[in-house]
PyMOL Python script that loads the backbone (N, CA, C, O; Angstrom):
from pymol import cmd

cmd.read_pdbstr("""\
ATOM      1  N   UNK A   1      -0.031   8.958 -12.067  1.00  0.00           N
ATOM      2  CA  UNK A   1       0.619   8.014 -11.279  1.00  0.00           C
ATOM      3  C   UNK A   1       1.351   8.742 -10.112  1.00  0.00           C
ATOM      4  O   UNK A   1       2.155   9.649 -10.323  1.00  0.00           O
ATOM      5  N   UNK A   2       1.018   8.282  -8.844  1.00  0.00           N
ATOM      6  CA  UNK A   2       1.700   8.882  -7.746  1.00  0.00           C
ATOM      7  C   UNK A   2       3.080   8.474  -7.598  1.00  0.00           C
ATOM      8  O   UNK A   2       3.439   7.413  -8.110  1.00  0.00           O
ATOM      9  N   UNK A   3       3.912   9.213  -6.939  1.00  0.00           N
ATOM     10  CA  UNK A   3       5.112   8.781  -6.462  1.00  0.00           C
ATOM     11  C   UNK A   3       4.987   7.733  -5.449  1.00  0.00           C
ATOM     12  O   UNK A   3       3.964   7.672  -4.767  1.00  0.00           O
ATOM     13  N   UNK A   4       6.006   6.850  -5.289  1.00  0.00           N
ATOM     14  CA  UNK A   4       5.966   5.922  -4.306  1.00  0.00           C
ATOM     15  C   UNK A   4       7.359   5.931  -3.553  1.00  0.00           C
ATOM     16  O   UNK A   4       8.352   6.421  -4.090  1.00  0.00           O
ATOM     17  N   UNK A   5       7.390   5.430  -2.419  1.00  0.00           N
ATOM     18  CA  UNK A   5       8.640   5.522  -1.537  1.00  0.00           C
ATOM     19  C   UNK A   5       8.929   3.925  -1.404  1.00  0.00           C
ATOM     20  O   UNK A   5       8.030   3.131  -1.126  1.00  0.00           O
ATOM     21  N   UNK A   6      10.257   3.547  -1.630  1.00  0.00           N
ATOM     22  CA  UNK A   6      10.545   2.253  -1.513  1.00  0.00           C
ATOM     23  C   UNK A   6      11.291   1.967  -0.287  1.00  0.00           C
ATOM     24  O   UNK A   6      11.391   2.835   0.581  1.00  0.00           O
ATOM     25  N   UNK A   7      11.867   0.711  -0.144  1.00  0.00           N
ATOM     26  CA  UNK A   7      12.455   0.124   1.039  1.00  0.00           C
ATOM     27  C   UNK A   7      13.805   0.834   1.437  1.00  0.00           C
ATOM     28  O   UNK A   7      14.357   0.630   2.519  1.00  0.00           O
ATOM     29  N   UNK A   8      14.249   1.618   0.544  1.00  0.00           N
ATOM     30  CA  UNK A   8      15.443   2.397   0.951  1.00  0.00           C
ATOM     31  C   UNK A   8      15.284   3.567   1.795  1.00  0.00           C
ATOM     32  O   UNK A   8      16.276   4.204   2.151  1.00  0.00           O
ATOM     33  N   UNK A   9      13.948   3.942   2.188  1.00  0.00           N
ATOM     34  CA  UNK A   9      13.680   5.033   3.043  1.00  0.00           C
ATOM     35  C   UNK A   9      14.184   4.829   4.608  1.00  0.00           C
ATOM     36  O   UNK A   9      13.975   3.783   5.222  1.00  0.00           O
ATOM     37  N   UNK A  10      14.771   5.798   5.084  1.00  0.00           N
ATOM     38  CA  UNK A  10      15.227   5.623   6.400  1.00  0.00           C
ATOM     39  C   UNK A  10      14.455   6.335   7.372  1.00  0.00           C
ATOM     40  O   UNK A  10      14.807   6.456   8.545  1.00  0.00           O
ATOM     41  N   UNK A  11      13.302   6.853   6.840  1.00  0.00           N
ATOM     42  CA  UNK A  11      12.258   7.692   7.804  1.00  0.00           C
ATOM     43  C   UNK A  11      12.858   8.961   8.260  1.00  0.00           C
ATOM     44  O   UNK A  11      12.604   9.368   9.394  1.00  0.00           O
ATOM     45  N   UNK A  12      13.682   9.660   7.416  1.00  0.00           N
ATOM     46  CA  UNK A  12      14.419  10.840   7.995  1.00  0.00           C
ATOM     47  C   UNK A  12      13.550  12.031   8.156  1.00  0.00           C
ATOM     48  O   UNK A  12      13.865  12.887   8.984  1.00  0.00           O
ATOM     49  N   UNK A  13      12.575  12.146   7.495  1.00  0.00           N
ATOM     50  CA  UNK A  13      11.498  13.151   7.474  1.00  0.00           C
ATOM     51  C   UNK A  13      11.677  14.331   6.573  1.00  0.00           C
ATOM     52  O   UNK A  13      10.873  15.260   6.651  1.00  0.00           O
ATOM     53  N   UNK A  14      12.669  14.366   5.725  1.00  0.00           N
ATOM     54  CA  UNK A  14      13.037  15.484   4.765  1.00  0.00           C
ATOM     55  C   UNK A  14      11.814  15.656   3.896  1.00  0.00           C
ATOM     56  O   UNK A  14      11.430  16.788   3.603  1.00  0.00           O
ATOM     57  N   UNK A  15      11.178  14.557   3.467  1.00  0.00           N
ATOM     58  CA  UNK A  15      10.160  14.616   2.438  1.00  0.00           C
ATOM     59  C   UNK A  15       8.872  15.225   2.985  1.00  0.00           C
ATOM     60  O   UNK A  15       8.164  15.866   2.209  1.00  0.00           O
ATOM     61  N   UNK A  16       8.528  15.081   4.207  1.00  0.00           N
ATOM     62  CA  UNK A  16       7.251  15.427   4.850  1.00  0.00           C
ATOM     63  C   UNK A  16       6.985  16.962   4.696  1.00  0.00           C
ATOM     64  O   UNK A  16       5.887  17.328   4.277  1.00  0.00           O
ATOM     65  N   UNK A  17       7.916  17.834   5.007  1.00  0.00           N
ATOM     66  CA  UNK A  17       7.822  19.170   4.983  1.00  0.00           C
ATOM     67  C   UNK A  17       7.850  19.626   3.457  1.00  0.00           C
ATOM     68  O   UNK A  17       7.376  20.745   3.259  1.00  0.00           O
ATOM     69  N   UNK A  18       8.271  19.020   2.485  1.00  0.00           N
ATOM     70  CA  UNK A  18       8.313  19.298   0.993  1.00  0.00           C
ATOM     71  C   UNK A  18       7.054  19.202   0.427  1.00  0.00           C
ATOM     72  O   UNK A  18       6.776  20.000  -0.468  1.00  0.00           O
ATOM     73  N   UNK A  19       6.179  18.317   0.801  1.00  0.00           N
ATOM     74  CA  UNK A  19       4.926  17.935   0.029  1.00  0.00           C
ATOM     75  C   UNK A  19       3.787  18.965   0.343  1.00  0.00           C
ATOM     76  O   UNK A  19       3.266  19.077   1.452  1.00  0.00           O
ATOM     77  N   UNK A  20       3.477  19.668  -0.713  1.00  0.00           N
ATOM     78  CA  UNK A  20       2.597  20.711  -0.652  1.00  0.00           C
ATOM     79  C   UNK A  20       1.047  20.371  -0.352  1.00  0.00           C
ATOM     80  O   UNK A  20       0.185  21.216  -0.112  1.00  0.00           O
ATOM     81  N   UNK A  21       0.857  18.980  -0.409  1.00  0.00           N
ATOM     82  CA  UNK A  21      -0.626  18.527  -0.157  1.00  0.00           C
ATOM     83  C   UNK A  21      -0.604  17.525   0.980  1.00  0.00           C
ATOM     84  O   UNK A  21      -1.625  16.870   1.187  1.00  0.00           O
ATOM     85  N   UNK A  22       0.468  17.348   1.732  1.00  0.00           N
ATOM     86  CA  UNK A  22       0.539  16.647   2.802  1.00  0.00           C
ATOM     87  C   UNK A  22       0.065  15.158   2.600  1.00  0.00           C
ATOM     88  O   UNK A  22      -0.679  14.591   3.399  1.00  0.00           O
ATOM     89  N   UNK A  23       0.578  14.565   1.427  1.00  0.00           N
ATOM     90  CA  UNK A  23       0.200  13.230   1.050  1.00  0.00           C
ATOM     91  C   UNK A  23       1.203  12.231   1.636  1.00  0.00           C
ATOM     92  O   UNK A  23       1.002  11.037   1.411  1.00  0.00           O
ATOM     93  N   UNK A  24       2.252  12.599   2.357  1.00  0.00           N
ATOM     94  CA  UNK A  24       3.241  11.687   2.878  1.00  0.00           C
ATOM     95  C   UNK A  24       2.893  11.336   4.385  1.00  0.00           C
ATOM     96  O   UNK A  24       2.638  12.240   5.181  1.00  0.00           O
ATOM     97  N   UNK A  25       2.890  10.097   4.733  1.00  0.00           N
ATOM     98  CA  UNK A  25       2.593   9.627   6.121  1.00  0.00           C
ATOM     99  C   UNK A  25       3.805   8.909   6.811  1.00  0.00           C
ATOM    100  O   UNK A  25       4.521   8.178   6.127  1.00  0.00           O
ATOM    101  N   UNK A  26       4.028   9.072   7.990  1.00  0.00           N
ATOM    102  CA  UNK A  26       5.169   8.777   8.558  1.00  0.00           C
ATOM    103  C   UNK A  26       4.858   7.290   8.921  1.00  0.00           C
ATOM    104  O   UNK A  26       3.703   6.868   8.967  1.00  0.00           O
ATOM    105  N   UNK A  27       5.987   6.498   9.183  1.00  0.00           N
ATOM    106  CA  UNK A  27       6.147   5.142   9.520  1.00  0.00           C
ATOM    107  C   UNK A  27       7.542   4.617   9.502  1.00  0.00           C
ATOM    108  O   UNK A  27       8.523   5.349   9.368  1.00  0.00           O
ATOM    109  N   UNK A  28       7.601   3.159   9.659  1.00  0.00           N
ATOM    110  CA  UNK A  28       9.089   2.873   9.532  1.00  0.00           C
ATOM    111  C   UNK A  28       9.697   3.101   8.165  1.00  0.00           C
ATOM    112  O   UNK A  28      10.885   3.373   7.991  1.00  0.00           O
ATOM    113  N   UNK A  29       8.729   2.961   7.142  1.00  0.00           N
ATOM    114  CA  UNK A  29       9.031   3.377   5.818  1.00  0.00           C
ATOM    115  C   UNK A  29       7.860   4.311   5.559  1.00  0.00           C
ATOM    116  O   UNK A  29       6.718   3.924   5.807  1.00  0.00           O
ATOM    117  N   UNK A  30       8.099   5.568   5.053  1.00  0.00           N
ATOM    118  CA  UNK A  30       7.146   6.524   4.879  1.00  0.00           C
ATOM    119  C   UNK A  30       6.414   5.910   3.671  1.00  0.00           C
ATOM    120  O   UNK A  30       6.910   5.016   2.985  1.00  0.00           O
ATOM    121  N   UNK A  31       4.920   6.577   3.409  1.00  0.00           N
ATOM    122  CA  UNK A  31       4.215   6.143   2.378  1.00  0.00           C
ATOM    123  C   UNK A  31       3.599   7.429   1.818  1.00  0.00           C
ATOM    124  O   UNK A  31       3.562   8.458   2.494  1.00  0.00           O
ATOM    125  N   UNK A  32       3.108   7.354   0.549  1.00  0.00           N
ATOM    126  CA  UNK A  32       2.441   8.381  -0.340  1.00  0.00           C
ATOM    127  C   UNK A  32       1.103   8.057  -0.428  1.00  0.00           C
ATOM    128  O   UNK A  32       0.867   6.890  -0.740  1.00  0.00           O
ATOM    129  N   UNK A  33       0.074   8.865  -0.212  1.00  0.00           N
ATOM    130  CA  UNK A  33      -1.166   8.522  -0.528  1.00  0.00           C
ATOM    131  C   UNK A  33      -1.487   8.834  -1.926  1.00  0.00           C
ATOM    132  O   UNK A  33      -1.517  10.003  -2.309  1.00  0.00           O
ATOM    133  N   UNK A  34      -1.749   7.762  -2.771  1.00  0.00           N
ATOM    134  CA  UNK A  34      -1.856   8.120  -4.238  1.00  0.00           C
ATOM    135  C   UNK A  34      -3.106   8.861  -4.638  1.00  0.00           C
ATOM    136  O   UNK A  34      -3.226   9.243  -5.802  1.00  0.00           O
ATOM    137  N   UNK A  35      -4.099   9.100  -3.689  1.00  0.00           N
ATOM    138  CA  UNK A  35      -5.271   9.904  -4.170  1.00  0.00           C
ATOM    139  C   UNK A  35      -4.792  11.459  -3.815  1.00  0.00           C
ATOM    140  O   UNK A  35      -5.335  12.444  -4.317  1.00  0.00           O
ATOM    141  N   UNK A  36      -3.901  11.510  -3.050  1.00  0.00           N
ATOM    142  CA  UNK A  36      -3.447  13.034  -2.582  1.00  0.00           C
ATOM    143  C   UNK A  36      -2.186  13.512  -3.373  1.00  0.00           C
ATOM    144  O   UNK A  36      -1.994  14.721  -3.505  1.00  0.00           O
ATOM    145  N   UNK A  37      -1.433  12.715  -3.833  1.00  0.00           N
ATOM    146  CA  UNK A  37      -0.290  13.019  -4.559  1.00  0.00           C
ATOM    147  C   UNK A  37      -0.474  13.746  -5.933  1.00  0.00           C
ATOM    148  O   UNK A  37      -1.070  13.233  -6.880  1.00  0.00           O
ATOM    149  N   UNK A  38       0.027  14.840  -5.949  1.00  0.00           N
ATOM    150  CA  UNK A  38      -0.140  15.637  -7.427  1.00  0.00           C
ATOM    151  C   UNK A  38       0.922  15.403  -8.235  1.00  0.00           C
ATOM    152  O   UNK A  38       0.940  16.051  -9.282  1.00  0.00           O
ATOM    153  N   UNK A  39       1.855  14.613  -8.020  1.00  0.00           N
ATOM    154  CA  UNK A  39       3.110  14.347  -8.841  1.00  0.00           C
ATOM    155  C   UNK A  39       3.994  15.336  -9.188  1.00  0.00           C
ATOM    156  O   UNK A  39       4.581  15.368 -10.270  1.00  0.00           O
ATOM    157  N   UNK A  40       4.129  16.269  -8.177  1.00  0.00           N
ATOM    158  CA  UNK A  40       5.050  17.550  -8.291  1.00  0.00           C
ATOM    159  C   UNK A  40       6.480  17.123  -8.222  1.00  0.00           C
ATOM    160  O   UNK A  40       7.356  17.782  -8.782  1.00  0.00           O
ATOM    161  N   UNK A  41       6.730  16.062  -7.564  1.00  0.00           N
ATOM    162  CA  UNK A  41       8.141  15.720  -7.411  1.00  0.00           C
ATOM    163  C   UNK A  41       9.059  16.415  -6.515  1.00  0.00           C
ATOM    164  O   UNK A  41      10.276  16.229  -6.546  1.00  0.00           O
ATOM    165  N   UNK A  42       8.448  17.249  -5.685  1.00  0.00           N
ATOM    166  CA  UNK A  42       9.163  17.943  -4.485  1.00  0.00           C
ATOM    167  C   UNK A  42       9.749  16.969  -3.676  1.00  0.00           C
ATOM    168  O   UNK A  42      10.925  17.161  -3.369  1.00  0.00           O
ATOM    169  N   UNK A  43       9.120  15.840  -3.210  1.00  0.00           N
ATOM    170  CA  UNK A  43       9.570  14.934  -2.341  1.00  0.00           C
ATOM    171  C   UNK A  43      10.885  14.191  -2.837  1.00  0.00           C
ATOM    172  O   UNK A  43      11.917  14.116  -2.170  1.00  0.00           O
ATOM    173  N   UNK A  44      10.695  13.644  -4.127  1.00  0.00           N
ATOM    174  CA  UNK A  44      11.802  13.009  -4.707  1.00  0.00           C
ATOM    175  C   UNK A  44      12.985  13.842  -4.960  1.00  0.00           C
ATOM    176  O   UNK A  44      14.079  13.289  -5.076  1.00  0.00           O
ATOM    177  N   UNK A  45      12.866  15.236  -5.065  1.00  0.00           N
ATOM    178  CA  UNK A  45      14.016  16.074  -5.337  1.00  0.00           C
ATOM    179  C   UNK A  45      14.884  16.211  -4.027  1.00  0.00           C
ATOM    180  O   UNK A  45      16.071  16.534  -4.070  1.00  0.00           O
ATOM    181  N   UNK A  46      14.246  15.958  -2.933  1.00  0.00           N
ATOM    182  CA  UNK A  46      14.923  16.293  -1.594  1.00  0.00           C
ATOM    183  C   UNK A  46      15.375  14.866  -0.875  1.00  0.00           C
ATOM    184  O   UNK A  46      16.237  14.879   0.003  1.00  0.00           O
ATOM    185  N   UNK A  47      14.837  13.825  -1.237  1.00  0.00           N
ATOM    186  CA  UNK A  47      15.091  12.688  -0.699  1.00  0.00           C
ATOM    187  C   UNK A  47      16.593  12.239  -0.660  1.00  0.00           C
ATOM    188  O   UNK A  47      17.004  11.809  -1.738  1.00  0.00           O
ATOM    189  N   UNK A  48      17.520  12.257   0.410  1.00  0.00           N
ATOM    190  CA  UNK A  48      18.736  11.820   0.555  1.00  0.00           C
ATOM    191  C   UNK A  48      19.089  10.387   0.160  1.00  0.00           C
ATOM    192  O   UNK A  48      20.192   9.996  -0.223  1.00  0.00           O
ATOM    193  N   UNK A  49      18.001   9.683   0.312  1.00  0.00           N
ATOM    194  CA  UNK A  49      18.384   8.172  -0.090  1.00  0.00           C
ATOM    195  C   UNK A  49      17.864   7.771  -1.565  1.00  0.00           C
ATOM    196  O   UNK A  49      17.939   6.622  -2.002  1.00  0.00           O
ATOM    197  N   UNK A  50      17.367   8.786  -2.223  1.00  0.00           N
ATOM    198  CA  UNK A  50      16.683   8.531  -3.515  1.00  0.00           C
ATOM    199  C   UNK A  50      15.718   7.369  -3.465  1.00  0.00           C
ATOM    200  O   UNK A  50      15.712   6.509  -4.346  1.00  0.00           O
ATOM    201  N   UNK A  51      14.900   7.353  -2.423  1.00  0.00           N
ATOM    202  CA  UNK A  51      13.906   6.313  -2.109  1.00  0.00           C
ATOM    203  C   UNK A  51      12.568   6.713  -2.710  1.00  0.00           C
ATOM    204  O   UNK A  51      11.601   5.973  -2.523  1.00  0.00           O
ATOM    205  N   UNK A  52      12.450   7.753  -3.371  1.00  0.00           N
ATOM    206  CA  UNK A  52      11.090   8.153  -4.006  1.00  0.00           C
ATOM    207  C   UNK A  52      11.181   8.246  -5.420  1.00  0.00           C
ATOM    208  O   UNK A  52      12.128   8.794  -5.985  1.00  0.00           O
ATOM    209  N   UNK A  53      10.142   7.680  -6.053  1.00  0.00           N
ATOM    210  CA  UNK A  53      10.237   7.855  -7.655  1.00  0.00           C
ATOM    211  C   UNK A  53       8.855   7.481  -8.010  1.00  0.00           C
ATOM    212  O   UNK A  53       8.048   7.059  -7.181  1.00  0.00           O
ATOM    213  N   UNK A  54       8.592   7.654  -9.319  1.00  0.00           N
ATOM    214  CA  UNK A  54       7.422   7.254  -9.956  1.00  0.00           C
ATOM    215  C   UNK A  54       7.423   5.724 -10.144  1.00  0.00           C
ATOM    216  O   UNK A  54       8.485   5.134 -10.342  1.00  0.00           O
ATOM    217  N   UNK A  55       6.230   5.070 -10.083  1.00  0.00           N
ATOM    218  CA  UNK A  55       6.427   3.504 -10.179  1.00  0.00           C
ATOM    219  C   UNK A  55       6.851   3.249 -11.754  1.00  0.00           C
ATOM    220  O   UNK A  55       6.678   4.041 -12.680  1.00  0.00           O
ATOM    221  N   UNK A  56       7.414   2.016 -11.816  1.00  0.00           N
ATOM    222  CA  UNK A  56       7.982   1.636 -13.183  1.00  0.00           C
ATOM    223  C   UNK A  56       6.797   0.934 -14.016  1.00  0.00           C
ATOM    224  O   UNK A  56       7.001   0.532 -15.162  1.00  0.00           O
TER     225      UNK A  56
END
""", "prot")
cmd.dss("prot")
cmd.show_as("cartoon", "prot")
cmd.util.cbc("prot")
cmd.orient("prot")
């Protein structure tokens, strides 16, 4: 199950450089490609808004 970015995202860009497989795309709210995400959690660990998590 890939990580997801919720509406708390402020598009700060912190997560982009942390993703080892470049699965995160920029936008008003960033998004994670579920086919590319390896579930490593690097993005969630650095998100200052805590906007990245595994889906419930």
